[in-house]
C-alpha positions as CSV (number, residue, x, y, z in Angstrom):
1,M,10.1,35.5,7.9
2,N,11.4,37.4,4.4
3,D,11.2,34.6,1.8
4,A,12.9,36.8,-0.8
5,G,15.5,35.0,-2.6
6,I,14.6,31.5,-0.5
7,Q,14.1,28.8,-2.5
8,P,11.1,26.8,-1.8
9,L,11.6,23.0,-0.5
10,V,8.1,21.7,-2.0
11,A,6.2,23.9,-4.9
12,A,2.8,23.0,-6.3
13,R,2.4,25.1,-9.3
14,G,-1.2,25.2,-10.5
15,I,-2.0,21.3,-9.8
16,H,-5.2,19.3,-10.8
17,T,-5.6,15.6,-10.2
18,Y,-7.5,13.1,-10.8
19,Y,-9.0,9.7,-9.3
20,G,-10.4,8.1,-12.3
21,A,-12.5,11.2,-13.8
22,S,-13.0,12.6,-10.6
23,H,-11.5,15.8,-10.5
24,I,-10.5,16.4,-7.5
25,L,-7.8,19.4,-7.1
26,H,-8.6,22.5,-9.3
27,G,-5.3,24.1,-9.6
28,I,-3.6,23.9,-6.0
29,D,-0.5,26.3,-5.1
30,L,1.4,25.1,-2.4
31,V,5.1,26.7,-1.0
32,V,6.9,25.7,1.8
33,R,10.1,27.0,2.4
34,P,13.0,25.7,4.4
35,G,12.4,25.3,8.2
36,E,8.5,26.5,7.8
37,T,5.5,24.8,9.2
38,V,2.3,24.7,7.1
39,S,-0.8,23.8,8.0
40,L,-3.1,22.2,5.4
41,I,-6.9,22.9,6.6
42,G,-10.4,22.2,5.7
43,R,-13.4,20.3,6.0
44,N,-13.8,16.3,5.2
45,G,-13.2,15.4,1.3
46,M,-12.1,18.9,0.2
47,G,-8.9,17.7,-1.2
48,K,-5.9,17.7,1.8
49,T,-4.5,14.4,1.3
50,T,-5.0,14.3,-2.2
51,T,-2.8,17.3,-2.0
52,L,-0.3,15.2,0.1
53,R,-0.4,12.6,-2.1
54,S,0.1,14.7,-5.1
55,L,3.3,15.9,-3.4
56,V,4.7,13.1,-2.6
57,G,4.0,11.0,-5.7
58,L,1.6,8.4,-4.9
59,T,-1.2,10.4,-7.0
60,P,0.8,11.9,-9.4
61,A,-1.0,15.4,-10.7
62,R,-2.2,15.3,-14.4
63,E,-2.0,19.2,-15.1
64,G,0.5,21.6,-13.1
65,R,3.8,21.2,-11.4
66,V,5.4,20.0,-8.3
67,E,8.9,21.0,-7.2
68,V,11.4,19.4,-5.2
69,H,14.4,21.9,-4.5
70,G,13.4,23.5,-7.9
71,M,13.3,20.3,-9.5
72,D,10.2,19.0,-11.8
73,M,9.2,16.6,-9.7
74,T,5.8,15.8,-11.3
75,R,5.3,12.5,-12.5
76,A,8.2,10.9,-10.2
77,A,7.8,7.7,-8.4
78,P,7.4,8.4,-5.0
79,H,11.4,6.7,-4.0
80,R,12.5,9.8,-5.6
81,I,11.1,12.3,-4.1
82,A,11.5,10.8,-0.6
83,R,15.2,10.8,-1.6
84,E,15.2,14.5,-2.0
85,G,14.5,15.0,1.8
86,I,10.6,14.5,1.8
87,A,8.8,12.0,4.2
88,F,5.4,11.2,4.4
89,V,3.7,10.1,7.6
90,P,-0.3,8.9,6.0
91,E,-3.0,8.9,7.9
92,D,-2.9,4.7,7.6
93,R,0.5,4.6,9.1
94,G,1.6,2.0,6.7
95,I,3.6,0.1,9.4
96,F,4.8,-3.3,8.7
97,P,2.9,-5.6,11.3
98,N,4.8,-8.5,10.6
99,L,8.4,-6.9,11.4
100,T,9.2,-5.9,15.2
101,V,9.8,-2.0,16.2
102,H,13.3,-2.3,15.9
103,E,13.1,-4.2,12.5
104,N,10.4,-1.5,11.2
105,L,13.0,1.5,11.9
106,V,16.2,0.0,10.8
107,M,15.0,-0.6,7.4
108,A,14.1,3.1,6.8
109,A,17.1,4.7,8.2
110,R,19.3,6.2,6.0
111,P,21.4,9.4,6.0
112,G,20.1,12.3,4.5
113,R,20.0,14.4,1.4
114,D,22.9,15.9,2.3
115,G,24.9,13.4,4.0
116,R,23.7,15.0,7.4
117,D,22.6,11.9,9.8
118,D,21.0,13.7,12.9
119,W,18.0,11.4,13.1
120,S,19.6,8.2,14.6
121,Y,18.1,4.9,15.7
122,D,19.1,6.3,19.3
123,R,17.5,9.2,19.2
124,V,14.2,8.3,17.7
125,L,13.9,5.6,20.9
126,K,14.9,8.4,23.0
127,L,12.0,10.6,21.9
128,F,9.7,8.0,22.1
129,P,10.1,5.4,25.1
130,R,7.2,3.8,24.3
131,L,8.9,2.1,21.2
132,H,12.4,1.8,23.2
133,E,10.0,-0.1,25.7
134,R,9.0,-2.2,23.1
135,V,11.9,-2.8,20.8
136,G,11.1,-6.6,20.3
137,N,7.7,-6.6,19.5
138,L,5.7,-6.8,16.1
139,G,4.0,-4.0,14.8
140,N,0.8,-5.6,14.6
141,Q,1.2,-6.1,18.3
142,L,0.9,-2.4,19.2
143,S,-1.7,-0.1,20.0
144,G,-3.1,2.4,17.6
145,G,-1.2,5.2,19.2
146,E,2.6,3.4,19.4
147,Q,2.1,2.3,15.6
148,Q,1.6,6.5,14.7
149,M,4.9,6.7,17.2
150,L,6.3,4.5,14.8
151,T,5.3,5.6,11.7
152,V,6.4,9.1,12.9
153,A,10.3,7.8,14.4
154,R,10.3,5.8,11.1
155,A,10.2,9.1,8.8
156,L,12.6,10.8,10.8
157,L,15.4,8.1,10.1
158,T,15.4,9.2,7.2
159,N,16.9,12.4,8.2
160,P,14.9,14.5,5.7
161,E,14.0,18.3,5.4
162,L,10.6,18.3,5.3
163,I,8.2,16.1,7.2
164,I,4.9,15.8,6.3
165,L,1.7,14.7,9.2
166,D,-1.4,13.5,7.7
167,E,-3.4,13.2,10.4
168,A,-1.4,12.0,13.1
169,T,-3.8,12.7,16.1
170,E,-6.4,10.9,14.7
171,G,-8.2,8.8,16.9
172,L,-5.7,8.5,19.9
173,A,-6.4,9.2,23.2
174,P,-5.5,12.7,24.4
175,L,-2.6,11.6,26.4
176,I,-1.0,9.9,23.6
177,R,-2.5,13.1,20.9
178,Q,-0.8,15.4,23.6
179,E,2.9,12.7,23.0
180,I,2.6,13.6,19.1
181,W,2.2,17.5,19.5
182,N,5.4,17.6,21.7
183,V,7.3,15.8,19.4
184,I,6.1,17.7,16.4
185,R,7.2,20.6,18.4
186,E,10.8,19.2,19.1
187,I,10.6,18.5,15.7
188,K,9.8,22.1,14.9
189,Q,12.5,23.1,17.1
190,T,15.4,21.4,15.2
191,G,14.5,23.3,11.8
192,M,12.9,21.1,10.1
193,A,9.5,22.2,7.8
194,S,6.7,20.4,7.9
195,I,3.2,20.1,6.5
196,I,0.5,19.5,8.9
197,V,-2.8,18.3,8.7
198,D,-5.5,18.2,11.8
199,K,-8.4,18.8,13.2
200,D,-7.2,20.3,16.2
201,L,-7.4,24.1,15.1
202,K,-5.9,25.6,18.8
203,A,-2.7,23.1,18.6
204,L,-2.2,24.2,14.5
205,F,-2.5,27.8,15.2
206,R,0.2,27.5,18.3
207,I,2.6,25.7,16.1
208,S,1.9,26.8,12.2
209,D,4.2,29.6,10.6
210,R,1.3,30.0,7.9
211,C,-1.8,28.2,7.7
212,V,-3.7,26.9,3.8
213,I,-7.6,26.0,3.5
214,L,-8.8,24.2,0.8
215,A,-12.4,24.0,0.0
216,K,-13.5,21.7,-3.0
217,G,-10.0,21.2,-4.7
218,Q,-9.0,25.2,-4.4
219,V,-7.3,26.8,-2.3
220,V,-9.5,29.7,-0.4
221,Y,-7.4,30.9,2.1
222,E,-3.7,31.6,2.9
223,G,-2.4,33.6,6.0
224,T,-0.4,33.4,8.8
225,A,-1.6,31.2,12.1
226,A,-1.9,34.0,14.1
227,E,-4.3,35.7,11.0
228,L,-6.2,33.3,10.8
229,A,-7.0,32.7,14.8
230,A,-8.0,35.7,14.9
231,S,-10.8,35.4,12.2
232,P,-13.8,34.0,13.9
233,E,-15.7,35.0,10.0
234,V,-13.4,32.9,8.3
235,H,-13.5,29.7,10.8
236,M,-17.0,29.9,10.1
237,Q,-17.2,29.9,6.4
238,H,-14.8,27.2,5.3
239,L,-14.0,25.2,8.6
240,G,-17.7,25.5,10.1
241,V,-16.2,26.1,13.7
């Protein structure tokens, strides 16, 4: 794509993030443009989740700058960043266990930043038939895969411009993983941007526009999915596969 003149949805500029005295991110640069799918890849403990948490305000960067639609949001509260069209699907899912599927969904539903209301309650239930069958069940009565579907559906009901998925298929049965990947492909086809962290490299290569590899809290590789797929030496060096 021709990126000239396109303002990023989200841009991290030289961010340094800490947990207490532990220096986790060392000058991360990351840009996501409208409609773009970016994979964030790396071995465990390399800073992927911390990068995502820095983007959405859960673990703000101490140095550097995080911009959303060109605005400095480095230390903005997470709800402010969410209101700018950023939806986060965390690894721990974060559903409300004592609310029904219906209640989990309707409490999140709202128009997007520009008033768009493309993702409705009925649309997400059509996308996730399993949830449709369980609208009256409590969150803690769902399987792990169903909880993951609920988390993604809830994020979509905020009508975001960018959805961030942290290990959305981790620990799920193969058939459920495939359902989640099918949904991710459908999301991409709508033109929504996404950042995806996942261990399934083949699936990432099929869906991503760009891939970014982290090692020890730094960006060590950035290129198109096709370029990375054709670079086994990079896989061996940074991913061990």
